C-alpha positions as a Python dict, from the first residue, in 0.01 Angstrom:
ca = {
    (1, 'M'): (0, 0, 0),
    (2, 'T'): (-259, -274, 15),
    (3, 'V'): (-181, -378, -345),
    (4, 'V'): (190, -384, -269),
    (5, 'A'): (135, -590, 49),
    (6, 'V'): (-83, -848, -127),
    (7, 'H'): (155, -893, -419),
    (8, 'L'): (486, -832, -235),
    (9, 'L'): (623, -1181, -256),
    (10, 'T'): (532, -1215, -621),
    (11, 'L'): (685, -870, -702),
    (12, 'L'): (1004, -966, -524),
    (13, 'Q'): (1023, -1296, -704),
    (14, 'A'): (969, -1123, -1032),
    (15, 'R'): (1271, -907, -947),
    (16, 'G'): (1482, -1221, -938),
    (17, 'L'): (1476, -1310, -569),
    (18, 'D'): (1409, -1658, -454),
    (19, 'L'): (1121, -1740, -221),
    (20, 'A'): (1327, -1743, 95),
    (21, 'A'): (1480, -1404, 25),
    (22, 'A'): (1145, -1258, -65),
    (23, 'V'): (987, -1378, 263),
    (24, 'A'): (1282, -1245, 457),
    (25, 'L'): (1249, -902, 294),
    (26, 'G'): (869, -914, 340),
    (27, 'A'): (926, -955, 712),
    (28, 'L'): (1070, -601, 715),
    (29, 'V'): (733, -447, 658),
    (30, 'G'): (613, -479, 1025),
    (31, 'P'): (930, -333, 1186),
    (32, 'A'): (928, -59, 928),
    (33, 'Q'): (571, 36, 1023),
    (34, 'V'): (660, 47, 1385),
    (35, 'G'): (972, 253, 1295),
    (36, 'G'): (755, 506, 1110),
    (37, 'R'): (520, 534, 1408),
    (38, 'V'): (813, 581, 1644),
    (39, 'L'): (968, 853, 1426),
    (40, 'E'): (627, 1024, 1410),
    (41, 'M'): (597, 1025, 1785),
    (42, 'A'): (952, 1152, 1828),
    (43, 'F'): (959, 1422, 1557),
    (44, 'G'): (611, 1455, 1412),
    (45, 'R'): (427, 1613, 1705),
    (46, 'K'): (533, 1963, 1594),
    (47, 'A'): (444, 1895, 1227),
    (48, 'H'): (93, 1953, 1097),
    (49, 'P'): (-83, 1627, 1017),
    (50, 'V'): (-126, 1728, 653),
    (51, 'W'): (253, 1735, 613),
    (52, 'T'): (286, 1406, 784),
    (53, 'L'): (28, 1261, 535),
    (54, 'V'): (225, 1410, 251),
    (55, 'A'): (540, 1241, 390),
    (56, 'S'): (346, 909, 427),
    (57, 'S'): (224, 924, 72),
    (58, 'G'): (569, 1020, -53),
    (59, 'L'): (735, 732, 127),
    (60, 'V'): (483, 478, -16),
    (61, 'A'): (523, 622, -369),
    (62, 'L'): (903, 619, -341),
    (63, 'G'): (899, 260, -208),
    (64, 'T'): (668, 148, -487),
    (65, 'L'): (882, 309, -754),
    (66, 'L'): (1196, 156, -610),
    (67, 'L'): (1030, -182, -595),
    (68, 'L'): (920, -158, -961),
    (69, 'L'): (1210, 21, -1124),
    (70, 'A'): (1529, -16, -909),
    (71, 'P'): (1767, -317, -920),
    (72, 'G'): (1684, -615, -695),
    (73, 'W'): (1932, -502, -428),
    (74, 'A'): (1712, -189, -360),
    (75, 'A'): (1418, -405, -254),
    (76, 'A'): (1496, -365, 117),
    (77, 'A'): (1499, 14, 85),
    (78, 'A'): (1173, -6, -108),
    (79, 'I'): (1004, -217, 160),
    (80, 'L'): (1129, 4, 436),
    (81, 'C'): (990, 313, 264),
    (82, 'C'): (650, 146, 203),
    (83, 'G'): (634, 14, 556),
    (84, 'M'): (724, 350, 715),
    (85, 'G'): (466, 527, 500),
    (86, 'S'): (200, 276, 594),
    (87, 'G'): (284, 306, 964),
    (88, 'L'): (241, 683, 939),
    (89, 'R'): (-85, 653, 757),
    (90, 'A'): (-226, 421, 1022),
    (91, 'I'): (-169, 689, 1289),
    (92, 'L'): (-304, 970, 1082),
    (93, 'R'): (-616, 806, 949),
    (94, 'G'): (-800, 896, 1265),
    (95, 'A'): (-613, 1208, 1363),
    (96, 'A'): (-616, 1400, 1028),
    (97, 'P'): (-1002, 1443, 1002),
    (98, 'L'): (-1009, 1569, 1357),
    (99, 'V'): (-744, 1833, 1291),
    (100, 'L'): (-884, 1927, 949),
    (101, 'F'): (-1253, 1950, 1036),
    (102, 'G'): (-1254, 2008, 1411),
    (103, 'K'): (-1407, 1838, 1714),
    (104, 'E'): (-1768, 1925, 1632),
    (105, 'G'): (-1920, 1654, 1416),
    (106, 'D'): (-1600, 1443, 1398),
    (107, 'A'): (-1776, 1121, 1485),
    (108, 'I'): (-2053, 1185, 1225),
    (109, 'L'): (-1792, 1269, 957),
    (110, 'M'): (-1584, 960, 1034),
    (111, 'G'): (-1905, 750, 1019),
    (112, 'R'): (-1993, 892, 674),
    (113, 'L'): (-1637, 835, 552),
    (114, 'G'): (-1663, 475, 666),
    (115, 'V'): (-1997, 398, 483),
    (116, 'P'): (-1835, 310, 153),
    (117, 'L'): (-1608, 56, 329),
    (118, 'L'): (-1906, -124, 492),
    (119, 'P'): (-1975, -361, 197),
    (120, 'V'): (-1607, -453, 182),
    (121, 'A'): (-1603, -529, 547),
    (122, 'L'): (-1921, -736, 519),
    (123, 'R'): (-1784, -939, 231),
    (124, 'G'): (-1466, -1007, 419),
    (125, 'A'): (-1662, -1120, 726),
    (126, 'A'): (-1879, -1352, 509),
    (127, 'R'): (-1591, -1521, 319),
    (128, 'P'): (-1500, -1787, 576),
    (129, 'A'): (-1862, -1906, 606),
    (130, 'A'): (-1918, -1889, 228),
    (131, 'G'): (-1598, -2072, 160),
    (132, 'S'): (-1686, -2359, 391),
    (133, 'A'): (-2046, -2395, 263),
    (134, 'G'): (-2113, -2749, 150),
    (135, 'R'): (-1809, -2899, 311),
    (136, 'P'): (-1843, -3147, 594),
    (137, 'A'): (-1748, -3022, 936),
}
């Protein structure tokens, strides 16, 4: 989903949409994420988190395929699918390990899972300072 988000406007323009239409369609991502979360709250409470993760991955995959292979008019459906899948994933990122591995040791497990992301976070935090190095204030 991150790759799609970063390159969404470029992908839409490559599908033949002008910049204004690409930006308008890109603005659907946020409401689609919220919509996915609302649907999960309304209907997903009875579903096991693994099935919700499967649905999330399926929606993102379907949206990506639509974005790459379907005609330009299907871009809105593609973005809605990707956004809803991303919204579901955001909820389940913290809940799924708790359900899968139990309460005991959940904090330790989540910390261990986050270790590979630490260098990425540090680089992201250092970019503004590094980018402004040598420039007058």
